[in-house]
NULOBA-920118 format. One line per 2 residues: number of its first residue (from 1); for each residue x, y, z of N, C-alpha, C, O. Coordinates in steps of 0.1 Angstrom, whole numbers, plus 5000, padded with zeros to 4 digits. Atoms other than C-alpha are relative to their C-alpha. Example, Ala and Ser with C-alpha at 12.3 -4.5 7.8 and 13.67 -1.06 7.14 Angstrom:
REM residues 2
1	5009 4988 5000 5123 4955 5078 5009 5012 5000 5019 5012 5007; 4991 4989 5000 5137 4989 5071 4992 5011 5008 4997 5022 5009
END
This chain:
REM residues 266
1	4996 5005 4987 4991 4857 4932 4992 5006 5011 4989 5018 5011; 5007 4995 4988 4972 4860 4965 5009 5010 5007 5021 5007 5008
3	4992 4990 4992 4984 4890 4985 4992 5006 5011 4979 5007 5010; 5007 4993 4988 4976 4908 5018 5009 5012 5003 5020 5011 5006
5	4993 4988 4997 4985 4944 5022 4999 5003 5015 4989 5001 5022; 4999 4997 4986 4996 4955 5057 4999 5015 5002 5008 5023 4997
7	5001 4986 4996 4983 4989 5069 5004 5001 5014 4997 4997 5024; 4994 4999 4986 5005 4997 5099 4994 5010 5008 4994 5009 5021
9	5006 4989 4993 4987 5029 5108 4988 5005 4993 4986 5004 4981; 5011 4992 5006 4954 5047 5103 5003 5014 5002 5005 5020 5013
11	4996 4986 5000 4962 5082 5093 5015 5001 4995 5024 5000 5003; 4986 4999 5006 4992 5085 5069 5006 5013 5002 5000 5024 5001
13	4992 4988 4998 5019 5110 5076 5000 5009 4988 5002 5021 4989; 4998 4992 5012 5020 5121 5040 4988 5008 4996 4990 5020 4991
15	5012 4993 5003 4984 5131 5034 5000 5005 4985 4997 5017 4983; 5000 4996 5014 4988 5131 4996 4986 5003 4994 4976 4997 4999
17	5013 4995 5005 4960 5147 4975 4993 4989 4993 4981 4990 4991; 5007 5011 5007 4953 5114 4956 4997 4988 5009 4995 4977 5004
19	5003 5010 4991 4946 5094 4987 4989 5004 5010 4992 5014 5017; 5011 4996 4992 4913 5096 5006 5001 4997 5015 4994 4989 5021
21	4996 5003 4986 4928 5096 5041 4989 5004 5010 4986 4997 5019; 5010 4995 4991 4901 5117 5058 4988 4990 5001 4982 4988 5011
23	5011 5009 5000 4874 5092 5047 5004 4987 5008 4995 4982 5015; 4995 5012 4993 4894 5062 5060 5000 5003 5015 4995 4994 5023
25	4999 4997 4985 4900 5079 5094 4986 5001 5006 4983 4995 5017; 5014 4998 4995 4863 5088 5098 4993 4986 5001 4987 4984 5011
27	5007 5013 5000 4851 5053 5089 5006 4991 5010 4999 4983 5017; 4993 5009 4990 4877 5034 5109 4997 5004 5014 4995 4995 5023
29	5003 4996 4986 4870 5055 5140 4986 4996 5005 4984 4996 5017; 5013 5005 4996 4835 5042 5140 5000 4986 5006 4991 4982 5013
31	4998 5014 4995 4848 5007 5148 5011 4998 5010 5010 4988 5017; 4988 5003 4991 4881 5010 5166 5008 5013 5003 5008 5023 4996
33	4991 4989 4997 4905 5033 5184 5015 4995 5000 5024 5001 5006; 4986 5005 5001 4936 5011 5177 5005 5005 4986 5002 5000 4976
35	4995 4993 5012 4954 5033 5152 5014 4996 4995 5018 5000 4984; 4987 5005 5004 4987 5015 5151 5001 4985 5003 4997 4981 5014
37	4999 5015 4998 4994 4978 5146 5013 4997 5008 5024 5003 5005; 4988 5003 4992 5018 4964 5173 5005 4986 4995 4998 4979 4988
39	4993 5012 5004 5042 4935 5168 4992 4987 5004 4991 4978 4996; 5006 5013 4995 5023 4909 5189 4987 4998 4992 4984 4987 4988
41	5012 5001 5008 4990 4916 5170 5004 4995 4986 4997 4987 4980; 4995 5004 5014 5009 4913 5137 5003 4985 4999 4999 4978 4990
43	4996 5014 5000 5022 4879 5147 4987 4991 5000 4986 4981 4994; 5013 5007 4999 4986 4868 5156 4993 5000 4986 4989 4989 4981
45	5007 4999 5013 4972 4880 5123 5008 4992 4990 5001 4984 4982; 4992 5007 5011 5001 4865 5102 4998 4985 5002 4999 4977 4993
47	5002 5014 4997 4995 4831 5119 4988 4994 4993 4987 4982 4991; 5012 5004 5007 4962 4830 5100 5002 5000 4985 4993 4996 4978
49	4998 4998 5014 4977 4836 5066 5009 4989 4994 5020 4987 4999; 4992 5011 5006 4989 4807 5044 5013 5006 4994 5014 5018 4990
51	4987 4995 5005 5025 4809 5032 5000 5003 4985 5010 5010 4980; 5000 4997 5014 5015 4811 4995 4993 5014 4998 4991 5018 4986
53	5005 4986 5001 5000 4846 5002 5011 5010 5001 5018 5010 5011; 4989 4990 4999 5024 4874 4994 4996 5011 5009 4984 5016 5010
55	5002 4990 4990 5027 4900 5021 5005 5013 4994 5017 5015 4992; 4996 4987 5005 5027 4936 5008 5000 5010 5011 4990 5013 5017
57	4999 4989 4990 5040 4962 5032 4997 5013 4993 5006 5020 4988; 5004 4988 5007 5020 4990 5018 4987 5005 5006 4987 5014 5015
59	5012 4996 4994 4983 4993 5026 4996 5014 4998 4999 5020 4988; 5006 4987 5001 4966 5026 5033 5007 5011 5007 5002 5022 5010
61	4992 4990 4994 4994 5044 5050 5015 4996 4998 5018 4985 4994; 4986 5003 5001 5032 5047 5049 5004 4990 5010 5003 4993 5022
63	4997 5010 4991 5044 5015 5064 5011 5003 5010 5011 4999 5022; 4989 4997 4991 5076 5029 5079 4997 5010 5011 5005 5013 5020
65	5004 4991 4989 5057 5054 5101 4996 4991 5012 4996 4996 5023; 5003 5009 4989 5048 5023 5122 5013 4997 5008 5023 4993 5001
67	4987 5002 4993 5074 5021 5150 5004 4985 5001 5016 4983 5005; 4996 5014 4999 5073 4983 5148 5003 4994 4986 5004 4982 4984
69	5000 5004 5014 5077 4982 5110 5012 4990 4997 5011 4980 4991; 4988 5008 5003 5113 4968 5109 4999 4986 5006 5002 4976 5000
71	5001 5012 4993 5105 4941 5134 4989 4991 4993 4991 4979 4992; 5010 5008 5007 5073 4931 5115 5005 4995 4987 5002 4983 4983
73	4994 5005 5012 5092 4929 5083 5009 4988 5002 5009 4979 4995; 4991 5011 4997 5119 4908 5098 4993 4987 5004 4997 4976 4999
75	5007 5011 4995 5094 4885 5114 4993 4993 4988 4994 4981 4986; 5007 5006 5012 5074 4880 5081 5010 4993 4991 5007 4982 4985
77	4990 5007 5008 5106 4872 5063 5005 4987 5006 5007 4977 4999; 4996 5012 4993 5117 4847 5089 4990 4989 4999 4993 4977 4999
79	5011 5010 5001 5083 4830 5086 4999 4994 4986 4991 4985 4984; 4999 5006 5014 5090 4824 5049 4991 5006 4990 4988 5000 4979
81	5009 4994 5010 5066 4848 5032 5008 5008 4990 5019 5013 4992; 4995 4992 5011 5073 4865 4999 4996 5015 5003 4984 5017 5006
83	5003 4986 4996 5075 4903 5006 5001 5010 4988 5010 5008 4980; 4999 4989 5009 5068 4934 4985 4998 5013 5007 4990 5013 5017
85	5001 4987 4993 5071 4970 4995 4995 5011 4991 5000 5013 4980; 5004 4988 5006 5052 5001 4985 5003 5011 5010 4997 5011 5021
87	4996 4991 4990 5067 5031 5002 5004 5014 4994 5008 5015 4983; 4995 4987 5003 5075 5068 5002 5014 5003 5007 5020 5013 5004
89	4988 4999 4991 5104 5063 5027 4998 5010 5011 5008 5013 5018; 5003 4990 4989 5088 5089 5049 5003 4994 5014 4998 4983 5017
91	4996 5003 4986 5102 5087 5085 5011 4990 5001 5016 4987 5012; 4990 5011 4999 5126 5059 5076 5015 5006 4999 5018 5014 4990
93	4986 4996 5000 5163 5066 5084 5009 4990 4993 5005 4979 4991; 4990 5009 5007 5193 5052 5066 5004 4989 5009 5005 4977 5005
95	4996 5010 4991 5203 5033 5097 4989 4989 5002 4992 4977 5002; 5011 5010 4999 5169 5016 5100 4998 4992 4987 4996 4980 4987
97	5000 5007 5013 5169 5008 5063 5010 4989 4999 5007 4978 4995; 4989 5009 5001 5202 4991 5066 4998 4988 5009 5005 4977 5008
99	5003 5012 4991 5188 4968 5094 4993 4989 4992 4993 4978 4996; 5006 5010 5008 5168 4951 5067 5005 5000 4986 4997 4997 4976
101	4994 4999 5014 5191 4956 5037 4999 4986 4993 4997 4986 4980; 5000 5013 5007 5192 4918 5030 4986 4997 4995 4985 4991 4984
103	5014 5002 5004 5154 4917 5028 4996 5009 4988 4990 5005 4978; 5003 4991 5011 5151 4948 5006 5007 4997 4987 5001 4999 4977
105	4992 5004 5012 5178 4936 4982 4992 4989 4992 4993 4990 4980; 5006 5011 5007 5158 4905 4974 4985 5002 4997 4979 4993 4991
107	5015 4997 5001 5123 4921 4974 4997 5010 4990 5005 5019 4987; 5005 4990 5009 5103 4941 4949 4997 5012 5008 4990 5011 5019
109	5003 4987 4994 5101 4978 4959 4994 5009 4990 4999 5012 4979; 5007 4990 5008 5076 5002 4944 5001 5013 5008 4995 5014 5019
111	4997 4988 4993 5087 5037 4954 4992 5012 4995 4993 5015 4983; 5007 4988 5004 5065 5068 4954 5008 5012 5003 5012 5015 5015
113	4991 4989 4999 5086 5099 4948 4992 5014 5001 4982 5015 4995; 5006 4987 4999 5078 5136 4957 5000 5006 4986 5009 5004 4978
115	5001 4994 5013 5067 5157 4927 5002 5016 5002 5002 5021 5013; 4997 4985 5000 5073 5194 4918 4987 5008 5003 4988 5020 5005
117	5012 4993 4999 5036 5203 4921 4993 4999 5014 4982 5004 5016; 5005 5001 4986 5030 5194 4958 4988 4991 5002 4982 4991 5012
119	5011 5010 4998 5005 5166 4953 5004 4989 5010 4996 4985 5018; 4995 5009 4990 5027 5142 4973 5007 5008 5011 5016 5015 5009
121	4995 4992 4989 5033 5156 5007 5011 4993 5008 5010 4991 5020; 4988 5007 4994 5067 5140 5014 5010 5011 5004 5014 5019 4995
123	4990 4990 4995 5092 5160 5035 5014 4997 4994 5019 4986 4998; 4987 5003 5007 5124 5162 5014 5011 5007 5008 5015 5018 5005
125	4989 4995 4992 5150 5168 5041 5012 4992 4999 5013 4983 4990; 4988 5007 5001 5185 5156 5046 4999 4985 5003 5005 4977 4997
127	5002 5014 4997 5173 5124 5062 4994 4992 4989 4998 4981 4985; 5007 5007 5011 5150 5116 5033 5010 4997 4989 5011 4986 4983
129	4991 5002 5011 5177 5122 5007 5011 4990 5003 5015 4982 4994; 4990 5010 4996 5202 5101 5026 4995 4986 4999 5001 4977 4995
131	5006 5013 5001 5178 5072 5029 4997 4996 4986 4999 4985 4982; 5002 5002 5014 5168 5075 4993 5012 4995 4992 5013 4986 4985
133	4987 5003 5007 5204 5075 4981 5005 4986 5005 5010 4978 4997; 4996 5014 4995 5211 5044 5004 4992 4989 4993 4998 4979 4990
135	5008 5010 5006 5182 5025 4989 5004 4998 4985 5005 4987 4981; 4996 5001 5014 5193 5033 4953 5013 4992 4999 5015 4983 4991
137	4987 5007 4999 5228 5021 4962 4998 4985 5003 5005 4977 4997; 5002 5014 4996 5215 4990 4979 4994 4992 4989 4998 4980 4987
139	5007 5008 5010 5193 4979 4950 5008 4999 4987 5004 4992 4978; 4992 5000 5012 5220 4985 4924 5005 4985 4998 5012 4980 5007
141	4996 5013 5003 5226 4951 4908 4990 4989 5004 4992 4977 5002; 5010 5010 4996 5195 4934 4923 4992 4996 4988 4991 5003 4978
143	5008 5005 5011 5175 4912 4900 4986 5006 5001 4978 5004 4991; 5013 4993 4999 5144 4932 4913 5003 5015 5002 5003 5019 5013
145	4997 4986 4999 5152 4968 4905 4988 5008 5006 4977 5003 5006; 5011 4991 4995 5132 4997 4921 4991 5004 4989 4995 5008 4978
147	5010 4994 5009 5100 5006 4903 4995 5012 5007 4990 5012 5018; 5003 4988 4993 5093 5042 4910 4990 5008 4991 4989 5007 4979
149	5009 4991 5007 5066 5067 4901 4999 5013 5008 5003 5015 5019; 5002 4987 4994 5057 5103 4908 4987 5006 4994 4982 5001 4984
151	5013 4995 5004 5025 5124 4904 5002 5007 4986 4995 5004 4977; 4998 4993 5012 5038 5148 4877 5014 4998 4995 5017 4990 4987
153	4985 5002 5003 5076 5153 4875 5007 5000 5014 5002 5005 5024; 4992 5002 4987 5102 5144 4902 5004 5014 5005 5009 5022 4998
155	4996 4987 4993 5109 5172 4927 5014 5003 4997 5023 4995 4997; 4986 4995 5004 5139 5193 4917 5010 4997 5011 5022 4996 5008
157	4990 5003 4990 5155 5187 4951 5007 4987 4999 5019 4985 5002; 4995 5013 5002 5159 5151 4943 5010 5000 4988 5021 4993 4988
159	4991 4999 5012 5174 5159 4908 5013 5007 5004 5024 5002 5001; 4988 4992 4996 5198 5184 4924 5009 4993 5010 5020 4997 5011
161	4992 5007 4990 5209 5160 4951 5011 4991 4994 5020 4986 5001; 4990 5009 5007 5228 5139 4925 4997 4985 5001 5005 4977 4996
163	5004 5014 5000 5209 5107 4931 4998 4995 4986 4993 5002 4977; 5000 5006 5014 5211 5084 4901 4986 4997 4995 4980 4987 4997
165	5014 5001 5005 5178 5090 4883 4999 4989 4990 4988 4984 4988; 5002 5011 5010 5186 5065 4856 4997 4987 5006 4992 4978 5000
167	5004 5012 4993 5182 5038 4882 4986 5001 5005 4978 4991 5004; 5014 4998 4995 5150 5052 4896 4990 5000 4988 4980 4993 4988
169	5008 4999 5013 5135 5061 4861 4985 5000 5003 4978 4991 4999; 5014 5000 4995 5102 5072 4876 4990 5002 4989 4992 5009 4979
171	5011 4998 5009 5069 5070 4857 4991 5011 5006 4989 5012 5018; 5009 4989 4996 5046 5101 4858 4986 4994 4999 4981 4990 4989
173	5014 5005 4999 5011 5090 4870 4991 5008 4991 4982 5003 4985; 5009 4992 5008 4994 5120 4854 5003 4998 4985 4993 4997 4977
175	4997 5001 5015 5012 5118 4820 4996 4987 4994 4994 4986 4982; 5004 5013 5005 5004 5081 4817 4986 4996 5004 4983 4984 5002
177	5014 5002 4997 4968 5084 4829 4999 4988 5010 4990 4980 5008; 5000 5011 4990 4975 5060 4859 4992 5004 5012 4991 4996 5021
179	5007 4996 4988 4956 5081 4885 4986 4993 5000 4979 4991 4990; 5012 5007 4998 4926 5063 4899 4991 5007 5011 4997 5014 5020
181	5009 4993 4991 4895 5075 4918 4998 4993 5014 4990 4997 5022; 5002 5008 4988 4897 5048 4945 4985 4996 5002 4980 4998 5013
183	5014 5004 4999 4862 5036 4937 4991 5012 5001 4981 5012 5009; 5008 4987 4999 4849 5072 4933 5001 5006 5014 4992 5013 5018
185	4999 4994 4987 4862 5081 4967 5009 5012 5000 5012 5018 5011; 4993 4988 5002 4882 5110 4953 4993 5010 4991 4988 5005 4981
187	5007 4990 5008 4866 5142 4940 5009 5007 4989 5005 5013 4980; 4991 4993 5008 4898 5155 4923 5005 4991 4988 5015 4994 4982
189	4997 5009 5011 4900 5125 4898 4988 4997 4993 4977 4996 4998; 5012 5004 5009 4877 5116 4869 4992 4989 5006 4998 4978 5010
191	5008 5010 4993 4848 5096 4883 4997 4989 4990 4997 4991 4978; 5003 5012 5008 4839 5061 4870 4985 4998 5000 4978 4998 5010
193	5014 5002 5002 4804 5055 4856 4998 4985 5004 5005 4976 5001; 5003 5013 4994 4788 5025 4874 4999 4989 4989 4993 4991 4978
195	5000 5011 5009 4794 4992 4856 4989 4990 5004 4988 4985 5016; 5012 5008 4998 4763 4970 4853 5004 4985 4997 5014 4982 4990
197	4998 5014 5004 4760 4932 4850 5011 4993 5008 5015 4998 5019; 4989 5007 4994 4787 4907 4859 5014 5007 4997 5016 5011 4986
199	4987 4994 5002 4822 4922 4865 5011 4991 5006 5008 4983 5015; 4989 5007 4994 4856 4909 4873 5011 5011 5003 5011 5021 4997
201	4989 4990 4996 4887 4926 4889 5012 4996 4992 5016 4984 4991; 4987 5003 5007 4919 4929 4869 5012 5003 5009 5023 5004 5004
203	4989 4996 4991 4939 4938 4900 5002 4990 5011 5005 4994 5023; 4999 5010 4989 4940 4905 4919 4987 4995 5005 4986 4985 5012
205	5014 5005 4996 4902 4901 4923 4998 4999 5015 5003 5008 5022; 5003 5001 4986 4891 4889 4956 5012 4995 5009 5011 4994 5021
207	4988 5005 4993 4926 4877 4965 5011 5011 5003 5022 5007 5006; 4991 4989 4997 4942 4911 4970 4994 5009 5011 4987 5019 5008
209	5008 4994 4989 4930 4922 5005 5009 5009 5008 5022 5009 5007; 4993 4990 4992 4940 4948 5031 4998 4998 5015 4986 4997 5019
211	5001 5002 4985 4947 4942 5068 5002 5013 5007 5012 5021 5004; 4999 4988 4992 4941 4970 5093 5005 4997 5014 5005 4986 5018
213	4994 5003 4986 4956 4975 5128 4991 4992 5009 4997 4985 5018; 5009 5007 4991 4925 4961 5146 4997 4986 4995 4989 4979 5002
215	5003 5014 5005 4925 4929 5125 4990 4999 4990 4988 4989 4983; 5010 5000 5011 4898 4939 5101 5007 4998 4987 5018 5003 4985
217	4995 5002 5013 4904 4928 5066 4990 5006 4990 4978 5003 4990; 5009 4994 5011 4890 4948 5036 5002 4993 4987 5012 4987 4985
219	5000 5007 5013 4882 4936 5002 5012 5004 4992 5019 4995 4986; 4988 4997 5008 4910 4956 4985 5005 5014 5003 5000 5021 5013
221	4994 4987 4997 4931 4988 4984 4992 5012 4995 4996 5023 4997; 5009 4989 5003 4902 5008 4971 4990 5003 5011 4982 5012 5010
223	5012 5000 4991 4880 5002 5001 5002 5010 5011 5000 5007 5023; 4999 4990 4991 4885 5035 5018 4987 5004 5007 4987 5010 5018
225	5013 4998 4994 4848 5037 5025 4997 4990 5011 4988 4991 5018; 4997 5009 4989 4857 5008 5048 4988 4992 5005 4988 4980 5004
227	5010 5008 4993 4826 4998 5067 4991 4991 4991 4985 4982 4996; 5007 5008 5009 4809 4985 5036 5008 4989 4993 5003 4981 4986
229	4990 5008 5007 4840 4966 5025 5007 4990 5009 5017 4984 5005; 4993 5010 4990 4849 4944 5056 4996 4986 4996 4985 4983 4994
231	5003 5014 5003 4853 4908 5047 5004 4990 5012 5003 4978 5010; 4997 5009 4988 4864 4895 5082 5009 5007 5009 5013 5019 5007
233	4990 4995 4990 4887 4900 5111 5008 4988 5005 5003 4978 5008; 4992 5011 4997 4917 4878 5119 5000 4996 5015 5006 4986 5018
235	5002 5004 4986 4908 4878 5156 4988 4991 5001 4986 4984 5011; 5012 5008 4999 4876 4860 5147 4999 4990 4989 4993 4980 4990
237	5001 5009 5012 4881 4844 5112 5013 4995 4996 5023 5001 4998; 4988 5004 5007 4906 4823 5094 5001 5005 4986 4991 5011 4981
239	4998 4994 5013 4920 4831 5060 4989 4994 4990 4985 5001 4981; 5009 5006 5009 4897 4806 5042 4986 5006 5001 4980 5009 4991
241	5013 4993 4998 4866 4822 5057 5000 5014 4994 4990 5018 4987; 4999 4986 5006 4878 4857 5047 5000 4999 4985 4994 5007 4978
243	4999 5001 5015 4887 4846 5012 4987 4996 4994 4983 5001 4983; 5013 5004 5005 4853 4830 5007 4991 5011 5000 4983 5013 4990
245	5009 4989 4999 4835 4861 5018 5004 5010 4989 4995 5016 4983; 4995 4991 5010 4857 4882 4994 4994 4997 4986 4991 5006 4979
247	5005 5004 5013 4845 4862 4964 4985 5004 4998 4981 5005 4986; 5014 4996 5002 4809 4872 4971 4998 5015 4999 4987 5019 4997
249	5001 4986 4999 4816 4909 4973 5000 5008 4987 4994 5018 4986; 4997 4993 5012 4826 4919 4938 4987 5004 4993 4986 5015 4988
251	5012 4997 5009 4792 4916 4921 4988 5004 5008 4976 5002 5004; 5012 4994 4993 4770 4932 4948 4995 5011 4992 5002 5017 4984
253	5007 4989 5008 4745 4957 4934 5008 5013 5000 5009 5020 4990; 4993 4987 4998 4765 4987 4948 5014 4998 5005 5019 5006 5012
255	4986 5003 4996 4799 4971 4952 5009 5012 4995 5007 5018 4985; 4990 4990 5004 4828 4995 4951 5007 4997 4987 5012 5005 4980
257	4994 5005 5012 4841 4974 4923 4993 5005 4988 4999 5006 4977; 5007 4994 5012 4814 4988 4900 5004 5014 4997 5000 5019 4986
259	4995 4986 5002 4830 5022 4904 5015 5001 4999 5021 5011 5002; 4985 5001 5000 4866 5011 4900 5006 4999 4986 5000 4992 4978
261	4993 5001 5013 4890 5016 4871 5006 4986 4997 5008 4982 4986; 4994 5013 5001 4904 4981 4878 4990 4989 4997 4995 4977 4995
263	5010 5011 5003 4872 4962 4871 4995 5001 4985 4997 5012 4979; 5005 4999 5013 4857 4953 4838 4987 4991 4999 4986 4981 5006
265	5012 5008 5002 4823 4940 4826 5002 4988 4991 5010 4988 4982; 4999 5012 5008 4820 4905 4812 4987 4995 4995 4986 4985 4987
END
């Protein structure tokens, strides 16, 4: 399915060790000083996106740190888009969560949980635990249960809080070898040897793109090196133009796809 990830902010509050945030901030700053997407811009960008494109509230930062996140989510739902959420719940309060409980109940949620080893920099305070517990309660009985993961093992504060772990049932990224180098943009993860010849993407191919606050659209969620991965801008291009450009990007001689775990040679 075609999808578009929404990056609400440049510079994620979490700064997890498996996400190349400093690279993204450096590269983005070369092109723009708009570091947060506002609601009016979001509406303009979304007007360019066909209804058969799934909207993923995820992108390259925690979506709920954007002060317009709830309003953007509500607008996208009202416009008839299918929504998916990738979140850590950082900065989200229980009250704000309940403002969109109807949307969250019917949507797929992929939840990144804090770990015991400090790789995920999520602040586990009373607000966080209250919001997490509310989400678990909200999704109980949903046909789309929460899919959760953590870097190593779930932080003991979450276990001790009494939250129903059998509902979360998190996957360990390290133990299941799910960690990725983001196209060799991380030094603390095993690097990928360049793939030669024709390659294809197993993660949505050219149809899984990322929207940034200034309207730039990147090839995919690995494109933290940014300036080499721009396929258009919704202030200048329509979706068809951007999609066509994406199809030409994968097999470039030094495409990020050649250094990505999600691509394969054919």
